N, C-alpha and C positions, 0 to 999 in steps of 0.2 A: 504494500500500500504506500504510494508516494504522493505527497502533496507538494506541488511546486510552490516555491516562495516568490514573493513579490520583489523582483530585482529592479524594476523600473516602473514606468506608468502604464504597463501593458493592460492592466485592468481598466484604468480610467479611460484610456483611449478606445477600448473595445466596448465600453458601456453603451447601452441604448441612449438615444438623444435625451429623453426625459430625465434619466438618472444623471447624465453628464451635466445638465442644466442645474439639477438639484445640488450637485456637489462641486460646482465649478471652482470654488475657492479653496478646496481641500488639496493638500499635498497627497502624493501617492500613499504614503504611510498613514495619513489621517483617513483616507478613503478605505484602506484595508482595515483599519481599526473600527471604523463605523459600520462597514457592511460585510467584512470578511468573517471567517470562521471564529467562533468565540465559545467560551465555556457556557454550559447550560445543561438542562436535564437530558438532552439527547446527544449521544455520541456515536461516532462511526468507529466501531471496534475492529472491523475487518472488511476487506473489499477484494473481490476477484471478478474478472470479466473476460469474456472471450476476445474482447477488443474489436470485434466486428460490428459494423453499424447494424443496429437492431438485434444484436446478439444477446446471449444470456449473461446474467450477472448474479452475484451473491453479495449481499450487504448484511453485515451483522451490526444491528443497532443496539445501543445500550440505553436503557431507561433507568430511572432510580429504582434500584433493587432487583432488576431483571434485564434480560437481553432477549433479542429475537433476531433470527436470520430470515432475510427476505430473499427468495430465489425467484427470479422472473426472466422472461424473455421479452424483448421489445422495449416498451417505454419505462424508463426508470421513474419518471414523474408519476405515472399511474400507480406503479407498485408502491412507491414511497407514500403517496397520498393515502392509499388503502392502509398501509402499515401504521402510519401516524394516526389515522382515524381510529383504528382498532386499539391503539395504545392510549387513547384519550386526548389526542391532539387533532381535532377536526380542522384541517387547514384547507383553504381555497387558494388555488393558483390564479393570480390576477394577470400577471405578465411574465413572459418567459423570453429570454434573449440569450443566444449562444453564439460564440464566435471563436474561430481558431486564431491564436496569436503565435508569435515566434517561440513562445515558451510553453504552450499547451492550449487546452480548450478552456475558455472563460465562459462561465454561466452566470446569468443575472436572473434572479427569480423574485418577483414581488408576490408576497403571500398575505392572506388575511387570516387572522386567528383571533377569536374572542373579541371581534369588533375592531381590532387594530390592524393596520397595514404596515408592511416594511419590506425592504429589500434584503436579500442575502446574495452574497457573491462568493464564487470559488473558482480556483484555477487548478486543473488537474491534467494528467496525461491524456485521458480520454473523456469524451463528452458525457458518458453515463455517470462516471464517478464525479465529474464536475457538477452535474445536475443534482445528484444526491447530496453532495457537500453544500451546495448553495441553498437547497431546501432546508437542511439542518441549520445552517447559519441563520436563515430568516426566522424559522420557528423559535430557535433559542433566543434570539433578540426579542421577539414578540412576547414570549413567555416571561422574560426578564422584566418587561414593562408592566406586568400585571400589578 
C-alpha cells in the first residue's frame, strides 16, 4: 500500500475549477492539510488491486473497535458508499473529479454527511485507491465537524 506524498502543487493544479477557486490563497501544504488524508474514525488498513481499469480490489477499512474488508469489482465509489453506509456513515457523493498527474492519480470527492458538505483529496498510484482514500478523507473531516 503506497500513498504518494505531496512534493509540489500537483494536487492544487489538478483540482476541479470550483475547488481551485475555493482555495486559491492556500499554499500546496495548506491545501493538503485542509483537504488531504487526516486522522479520524475511518482508516484504510490494507489495499490491493488488480491495477486494471474496472478491475477488482480489496480494501480493509478500520472503524472504532472493528474492521471490515470490502472486495469489489468495478466502481470503488459504489463499494465504499455501501460499506460506509453499513458501518453507520451514510454518505452522499456530490462531486467527483479525477485526474492523472506526473506523480499519480489525484481524486477530489465532495461528500455530504449528516447535513455537512466537504471535500476530500488523495493522491495514489492508481485511480481506485485514490478514490477510496479521498472518500475516507472527506468523511473523516465531516465526522470531525460534528
